[in-house]
MARTI-162688 format. One record per residue: x, y negated, z of N, C-alpha, C in turn; residue in one letter. Coordinates in steps of 0.1 Angstrom, whole numbers, plus 2048, in hexadecimal, padded with zeros to 3 digits. Layout:
% MARTI-162688
XYZXYZXYZA
...
% end
This chain:
% MARTI-162688
80980C8008008008008097F3800M
8067EA7F780D7DE7F680B7D5803N
8177CF8088167C78148107B9811P
80C7B68068067A88047F77A97FFF
7F179D7FF7E379D7FC7E07A27EEL
7D47A87ED7CE7AD7E07CB7A17D8A
7CA7A37CA7C67977C17B97927C6P
7B77857C67AB77F7CB7A47797BFS
7967757C179076F7B67977627B0P
79E75B7B87A67507B37B17557A9A
7B67607AA7BF7667A17B876B794D
7AE7727967A677978B7A076F782L
79B76378879475977F79E754775V
7AB7547777B575076D7B675A761L
7B47677657B477175B7A8770752V
79D76D75879076C75278F761748K
79675574D79674974679E74B739A
7A975273A7B275472E7AA75D724E
7A376672979B76F720790767718E
78B75C71E78175471878774970EL
79474770F79B73D70679A7406F8A
7967366F07947386E27A17376DAE
7AB7326E17B97306DB7C47336E6H
7CF7396E17DA73C6EC7DF7306F3P
7DD7246EE7E17186F57DC718703D
7CF71D7057C871C7117CB72871AA
7D572F7187D873B7207DD73672EN
7E073F7377E373D7447F373E748A
7FB73B73D80973A74080E72E746R
81772F75081D72475782C728758I
83471E75C84272175C84B71475DG
85771575786070975786B70B74DA
87070174787B70073F8876FB746V
89170374989D6FE74F8A86FB745L
8AC6EE7468B66E973C8C46EA743H
8CD6F173D8DA6F37438E66EE73AL
8EF6E97408FC6E57399076EF73AT
90C6F372F9166FE72F915707724G
91E71172391F71A718913723718A
90E72870D90273170C90773E712V
90074371B90475072190175C719P
90676771D9047747178F777971BD
8EE77E7118E17837158E178F71DL
8EB79971A8EB7A57228EF7A1731A
8F87987338FB7937408EF78D748G
8E77867408DB77F7468D178A74BL
8CF7947438C779F7468CB7A6752R
8D87A97538DD7AF75F8DC7A776CE
8DD79A76A8DC7917758CE79077BY
8C47907728B778F7768B279C77CV
8B77A77778B47B577C8B97B678BT
8C57B078D8CB7B279B8C37AA7A5A
8BA7A17A18B37997AB8A479C7ABH
8A07A77A68927AB7A588C7AF7B2L
8967B67BB8917BC7C788A7B27D1D
88F7A67D188979C7DA87D7937D3G
8797987C786F7907C08647997BBL
85A79D7C58507A67C18467A07B7P
8467937B583D78E7AA84279079DC
84F79679B85479A78E8537A878CL
84F7B079684F7BF7958417C4797T
8377BC7978297C17998207BD78EH
8157C478B80C7C07817FE7C0787V
7F57B87817E87B87877DF7C277EL
7D97CB7867D07D577F7C27D5785T
7B87D977D7AC7D97817A57CC781G
7987CB7867917BE7867887BE792N
7847B279677B7B17A27807B87AEG
7787BF7B677E7C57C27887D07C0P
7887D67B47927E07B17A07DB7ADT
7A17CD7AC7AE7C87A77B97CB7B2A
7C57CE7AC7D07D27B57DD7CC7AER
7E77CA7B77F57C87B27FC7D67B3W
8007DA7A78077E77A58167E57A1M
81F7EC7A782D7EA7A382F7EF795P
8387E878E83C7EB7808497E577DA
8527EE77785F7E97748607E1767D
8657D57678667CE75A8707D3752P
86E7D37448777D773B8807CB736D
88C7CA73A8947BE7398967BB72AM
8967C57218977C271388B7B970DT
8807BA7148747B37108717A7719R
8757A872587379C72F87D79272EH
88979572A89478B72989978C71BV
89978271389D7827058A3773702R
8AA7736F68B07676F28AA7626E4A
8AA7556E28A57516D58AD7446D2Q
8B07436C58B77376C08AC72D6BDH
8AB7216C58A07186C48A070F6B8A
8AC70C6B28AC7036A78B86F96A9G
8B96F06A08C46E76A18C26D96A7G
8B66D76AD8B46C96B38AB6CB6BFD
8AB6C16C98A36C36D58946C66D3P
88E6C06C88806C26C587D6D16C2E
8876D86BD8856E66BB8836EE6C7A
8886E96D38866F06DF8776F06E3L
8716E46E18626E36E485A6ED6DCE
85E6ED6CF8576F76C68587056CBT
8657096CE8677166D485F7196E0A
85E7106EA8567126F58487136F2V
84270B6E983470C6E583171A6E0C
83A71F6D783872C6D18387376DCH
8427366E58437406F08367406F8A
8307356FA82473470281973B6FCL
81973C6EF80D7436E88107516E5R
81C7566E781F7646E481676E6EEE
8107796E880B7826F181478A6F8P
81078E70481879770D8137A570CW
81D7AF70E8187BC70F8107BF71CP
8067C871C7FE7CA7278067D4730E
8017D573C8087DE7468177DC749E
81B7CF7468287CB74A8287BE752A
8317BD75B8317B07638317A475AP
82879B75F82478F75682D784758A
83A78675484377A75384D77C748W
85477274385E77373986976873CR
87576B73788076173888676172AM
88775572388D75471689974B717I
8A47507128B07477108B0741704L
8AD7337048AC72B6F88B97236F6L
8BE7236E98CB71D6E78CB7176D9H
8D570F6D58D67096C98D06FB6C7G
8C86F76D08C16EA6CF8CA6DE6D4H
8D56E26DC8DE6D86E18ED6DF6DFV
8F76D66DD9046DB6DA90B6E06E7P
9076DC6F390F6DF6FF9066E570AD
8FC6EC7078F46F27118EA6FC70BG
8E06FF7148D57097108CA70771AF
8C070E7188B470D7208B071C724A
8A971D7308A3729734895726735L
88D72D72E87E72B72F879736737L
87273374386C73E74C85D73B74BY
85774674884874674784275174FL
83674F75582E75875D82075675BS
81876075E80975F75F80575976CH
7FD74F76B7F77477777F1751781H
7EB75B77B7E47647857ED76B78EA
7FA76C78980477379180E76A79AV
80F75E79481875479B81274779BQ
81473F7A680F7317A681C7297A6D
81B71B7A78277137A58317167B0G
82C7177BD8367197C783D7267C6A
8377317C083D73D7BD84873B7B3N
8457337A884F73279D85B72A7A3I
8597217AC86571A7B286D7257BAV
86672E7C186E7387C98757417C0A
8707457B487774D7AB8837467A5V
8827397A288D73179D8987307A7L
89472D7B489E72C7BE8A573A7C0D
89D7457C08A47527C28AD7557B7A
8A97527AA8B275679F8BD74D79EL
8BB74179F8C673779B8CA72D7A6F
8C572F7B28CA7277BD8D772B7C3G
8DC7237CC8EA7267D28E97327DAP
8DE7367E08DD7417E88D374B7E2R
8D77507D68CE7597CE8D17677D2A
8CF76B7DE8D17797E28C377E7E7L
8BE78A7E18B178F7E58AE7917F3P
8B97957FB8B67988098B478B811H
8B778080B8B57738138A776E811Q
89F774809891770807889776813L
87F76F81887777482287078181EP
86E78B826867797822858794822A
85179B81A84279981A83C79D828P
83279682C82B7998398267A7839A
8287AD8458227BA8478127B9848R
80E7AE84D7FF7AC84F7FC79F84AD
7F979E83D7F67918367E778E837A
7DF7968407D17938417CE78A84CS
7D87868557D577F8617DB771860R
7D57688587DA75A8587D6753865P
7DD7488687D97408747CA73B873P
7C473A87F7B673587E7B6727881R
7AB72187B7AA71287C79E710887A
79F70588E7947028987876FE892G
77C70089976F6FD89376E6EE88EL
7736E58957726D789177A6D5884R
7866DA88378D6D98767866E086BQ
7816EB86D7796F386376D6EB85ET
7666E586775A6DD86375F6D185AA
76A6CA85F76E6BE8587736C2849R
77A6CE84877F6D283B7746D7832S
7696DD83975E6E28317566D682BT
7546CB83474D6BF82E7556B9823V
7626B882476A6B38197696BB80CS
7696C880D7676D080275A6D07FBL
74F6CF8047426CE7FE7406C07F7L
7466B57FD7446A87F874A6A77E9R
7546AF7E775A6AE7DA7566BA7D1H
74A6C17D47466CC7CC73B6C87C2A
7376BC7C272C6B87B97316B87AAR
7296BB7A172C6BA79372E6AC78FQ
7376AA78673A69B78173969B772H
73A6A576B7386A675C74069A755R
74B69775A75268B75575968F747L
75C69C7457646A073975B6A772FW
74D6A67317446AC7277406A271EQ
7426A471173F69970773A6A06FAS
72F69C6F572A6A26E973269F6DCA
7386936DD74068E6D274F6946D2S
7536986DE76169E6DF7606A96E8H
7596B56E47596C16EC7676C76EFP
7696CB6FB7766D16FF7796DE6F7L
7866E06F478A6EB6EC7946F36F4S
79A6FD6EC7A57046F37B37026EDS
7B46F76E57C06F36DF7C66E96E9R
7D36E96EA7DB6E16F47E76DA6EER
7E96CD6F37F66C76F17FF6CC6FCH
80C6CE6FA8166CF70481F6C4703L
8206BB70E8286AF70D82F6AD71AL
83B6A771B8426A5727846696728W
84869273484C684737856685743A
86067D74386A67E74E86B670754Q
86E66F76187066276887A664773A
88365B77688D65C78188665F78EP
88A66979588466C7A28866617ACS
8906597AA89464F7B48896447B3A
8836417A88786387A686C63D7ADG
8686497AC85D64F7B385F64E7C2L
86B6517C786D6507D586C6427DAR
8716387D387062A7D68626257D7A
85A6297CE84C6267CE84562C7DAA
8486387DC8426407E88466397F4A
8526357F685762F803850621804R
84F61A7F984960D7FB83B60D7FED
8346177F88256197FB821621806G
82C62680E82862F81982163B815G
82564180981E64C803829657800A
8246627FB82C66D7F782F66C7E8S
83A6737E483D6737D58316797CEI
82A6827D381E6887CD81467E7CBN
8126757D580866A7D380C6617C7D
81965E7C681E6557BC81B65C7AEV
81F6687AE81C6707A180D67179DY
8046737A77F66737A47F16657A1L
7F665C7A87F264E7A47F564B795T
80164F79180564C7847FC654779A
7F966077D7F06687757E3662772V
7DD65E77E7CF65777C7D064A776V
7DA6437787DB6357727DD637762H
7E464275F7E66447507D864874AA
7D06507527C365574D7BA64974BI
7BA6407557B16347557B562A749T
7C16297467C662173B7C262772EQ
7C363472D7C063B7207B163B71EW
7A963C72979A63D729793631724A
79A62572679361972178E619714K
79561F70A79161F6FC78C62E6F8D
7936386FE7916466F978664E701A
78464B70D77A65371577264A71FW
76964271976263872275B63E72EP
75864B72E75165173A75B651746R
76865074477165174E776642753A
76F63874F77262B75476962675FT
76E61F76876561A77276062477CG
76663077C76163A78576E64278BT
76B64979677665179C77A65C793T
78666079378B66B78B78D678793I
78468279178668F799793696794P
79B69A79E7A76A179A7A76AD7A4V
7AB6B979E7AD6C57A67BC6C67A9M
7BF6C77B67CD6C77BB7CF6D57C2V
7D96DD7BE7DB6EA7C57E26E77D2P
7DC6EC7DD7E36EA7EB7E96F87EEV
7F76F77EF7FF7037F17FC708800N
7F77158017F571B80E7FD72780FV
808728808811734808819733815R
81A73E81C82273F829830742826T
83974082E84774382C84A752829P
84175B83084376982D83D76F820D
83776581883176980B8397647FFE
84676080284E75B7F784F7667ECV
84C7627E084D76B7D38447777D3A
83A7787DB8307837DA82677F7D0V
8207887C98187857BD80A77F7C2P
8057777B97F77717BC7F97637C0G
7ED75B7BF7ED74D7C37EB74C7D1N
7F27437D77F073F7E57EE72F7E5R
7E472C7DE7E071D7DD7D171C7DEL
7CC7107E17BE70E7E27BC7017DAF
7B47027CF7B16F67C77A86ED7CDL
7AD6E17D17A46D87D87A16CC7D0S
7946C87CF7926BC7C67926B07CFR
7996A57C97986987CE79468F7C4I
78D6847C87886797BE79266E7C0D
79A66B7B67A46617B779F6547B1L
7A46487B579E63C7B179F6397A2P
79563679B79563478D79462578AG
78F62177F78D61377B79A60C779G
7985FF7777A45F57757A85EF783T
7B55F17867BB5EB7927CA5EC791M
7D15E37987DF5E47987E45F279DP
7EF5F67977F360479B7F76057A9V
7FC5FA7B08005FA7BD7F35FD7C7E
7E85F67C27DB5F87CB7D76067C8R
7D860C7BC7D461A7B97DC6237C2R
7E96217C57F16297CC7EC6297DBL
7E961D7E07E461D7EE7D76247F0A
7CE6247E67C162B7E77C363A7E4R
7CD63E7DC7D064C7DA7D56527E7T
7DE64B7ED7E464F7FA7D9653804R
7CF64A8057C464C80E7BC65980BA
7BA65B7FE7B26667F97B96737FCV
7C76747FA7CE6817FB7D2684809T
7CF67B8127D367E8207CD68B825S
7C268E8227BB69A8277C36A6822V
7C96A68177D06B18117DD6B4818L
7E26AA8207EF6AB8277ED6B1835K
7E06B283A7DE6B68477E16C5849S
7E86C98537EB6D78557E06DE859A
7D66D885F7C96DF8647C16E2858G
7C06D884E7B96DB8427BF6E783BH
7CC6E78397D36F28327D06FF839K
7CE6FF8467CB70C84D7BD711849T
7B37078487A670B8447A6710835V
7AD70982D7AE70E81F7B571C81DL
7BF71E8257C572B8267BB73582AR
7B37338357A973C83979F73F82FA
79B73482779173781D79673F812A
7A373E80F7A87478047AB755809L
7AE7578167B276581A7A876C824T
79F76482979676A83378776A82FR
78376282677576282177277081BL
76677581E76278181676377F807P
76778A80076B7897F375F7837EAR
7537887EE7477837E67457747E8R
74776F7F47457617F67517597EFL
75C75D7EF7687577E97657577DAL
7607617D575C7637C77527587C3Q
7477567CB73E74C7C974473E7C8L
74D73C7D175472F7D275C72C7C6L
7637367C176C7357B57637337A9V
75873A7A874F73979D74972B79CD
7447257A773E7187A874870D7A5A
75570F7A875F7057A5763704796S
76070F78F76571078175A70F777T
74E70977A7437077707486F9769V
7436FA75D7486EE7547466E075AP
73B6DE7627396D17677426CD772G
7496D77787536D37837616D477FR
7646DB7737726DC7707776CD76CL
7836CB7707896BE76D7986BF76DT
79F6B376D7AD6B476C7B46BB778I
7BE6C27757C76C877F7D56C2780C
7D96BF78C7E76B978D7EE6C0799A
7F96C57958026CC79E80F6C47A0S
8166C67AB8236C07AD82C6CA7B4Y
8386CC7AF8436D67B484F6CE7B7L
8576D47C08646CF7C386E6DA7C3V
8796D97BB8836E37BC8906DC7C3V
8916E17D089B6DA7D88A96DE7D6R
8AC6EA7D28B96EF7D18BF6ED7C3Q
8CC6EA7C28D26E97B58D36F77AFP
8CE6F97A28CE70579C8D9707792L
8DE71378F8E77167868E7724781H
8ED7277758EF7347728FE73676DY
90573D77591473D773919730775G
92172B76B92771E76B91E713765E
91371776090A70D75A900708763A
9006FB7658F76F476F8EA6EF769A
8DF6F17708D26EC76C8D26DD76EV
8CE6D57648CE6C77668C16C0765H
8B76C97608A96C47608A06D175FR
8946CE76688A6D976587D6D3760I
8786D875586B6D474F8616DE753D
8576DC75B84D6E675E8436E8753P
83B6F27548326F674B8256FA752I
81A6F474F80C6F77568046FC74CM
7FA7057507F07097477E3700748C
7DB70173E7CF6F873D7C4702738C
7BC7087417B271273C7A670C735P
79F71372F79370D72878A706731P
7856FB72C77C6F27357836E873DG
7916E973E7996E074579F6D573BV
79B6C873D7A06BF7327AE6BC732P
7B56BD73E7C36B973F7C96BF74CL
7D56C574A7DC6CB7567EA6C5756A
7EE6C07617FB6BA7638036C076EV
8106C176D8186C67788256BE776V
8296BA7838366B37848406BB78CA
84D6BB7888576C178F8636B8792A
8666B679E8716AE7A287D6B67A4T
8876B479C8946BC79E8A06B179DY
8A86B17A88B36A77A88AE69A7A5E
8B369379B8B06857998A568278FE
89F68D78A89568C77F887692784T
87C68B78286F691783869693775T
86669F7728616A27658536A6766S
84A6A175D83B6A475D8376AA751V
8316B575282B6BD74681D6BA745S
8186B67398096B37378056BE72CF
7FB6C67317F36CF7287E66C8725R
7E36C37197D86BB7167D06C170CI
7C26C170E7B96C77047B96BC6F8D
7BC6C26EC7BD6B96E07B06B36DDT
7A46B76E37986B06E07986A26E6A
7A069F6F07A06926F67A76886ECL
7A067E6E77A66766DD7B166D6E2P
7BC66E6DC7C86656E07CE6696EDG
7CB6746F37D06787007DF67C700A
7E467D6F47F367F6F37FB6736F7D
7F46686FA7FB65C6FF7FD65D70ES
7F66667157F766772480566972AL
80E67072481B67072A82366272BP
82265B71F82864E71F821644729E
81464572A80C63D733810640742R
81364E74481765275282464B755W
82D64C74B83B64674D83A637750R
83263074883062274B82A61E758Q
82162875D81B62576A825626775A
82E63177483A63277D84362777DV
84562277184F61677084860A776T
83B6087768345FD77D8365FF78CE
83460B79183560D79F84360C7A4L
84D60F79B85B60E79F85F5FF7A0T
8595F679785D5E97978575E27A3R
84D5E67A88465E07B484D5E47C0S
8545EE7C085B5F47CD8685EC7CFA
86A5E77DC8765DF7DE8825E97E0P
88E5E57DD8995EF7DF89B5F27EEP
8A15FE7F18A36027FF8AD5F8806P
8AC5F68138B45ED81A8C35F1818Q
8CC5E88168DA5EB8158DE5ED807G
8D45EE7FD8D85F07EF8DB5E47E8S
8E35E47DD8E75D97D68DE5D87CAT
8DC5CC7C48D35CA7B88D95D27ACP
% end
């Protein structure tokens, strides 16, 4: 018997959504592109390296079988000749994006662990990229960070990872008062909004994949000046970009709050790298309309405060792990009806410097999935001095490919308004 939780309705809904997708752009693949400086490594050596680290990463050695109450995580050995491969991306940096988009659409063999690593080279003269992909039903964002840390971090030894819990069915309990407050908050945001339903622009399963980068120092300065978190700054810039775009392209999103689904990480330290999602998608209504970006940050900080509460996270963890399966299924089904689906926004931090051999990772571009019915999914990853944001945008949204540049401009505005730290020179 596996020492970790069985697949939950929150995992299985991602499998179902992928089955309903009319185009592979809307599949449930997530991951990251690691950009490294150094000589292109040997493929056989990379396969041996990954194989040597599998013991501490059960999310790479299990498959999801069955459906509903019969769903289980079953052990399966990955075939390194299929799971780790190399590809010449082309002769320019744009060729890398083309290769990534193609890899995202490739079908995966059944009954094999749902992850891939592709060594991409040829797009730059002095480096290469490692594309890591996984199925969102098997790994969430925190899990992907744990895998990258284990494979490429300075302490990449399997025995140093926490062992899975012997009894993962006993999460900490929340008090009645906190449970009541959290329940009221969840119910308040459960109403349908229908913001993204349009007869003239019906949502599709085709997606843009776009990235934007900004210096992490600027986000930190804006967060410090606004008494906020970097995640608050990131979310503020996302919503500011949406409101600017919506003025001409999506009038229904002007002058109203913008509902955003934010994954709250409830993974415990003893669940590092175990398969399945340990997150609770919580909806928050962020300030829309026209306003200075500094005011939007202050209002965003007030809205996200509930998500930072340890007590609230305990309630969400209990809902994910202690609710009867039938009740959790009803909750998941209710949250994924078309009138409630909305923007998803995630934020990840990779704290350790990563490398493979002598080649150092100098940037990480995250990849988020955007299931059918979701207009836009965004994920940011902060690594060293760069925060990179990945946009998966339904192509039905007119002109929405401008959102990455609008996000970057919003960050620039927030950075300009932040005073330099004490003791710094102009």
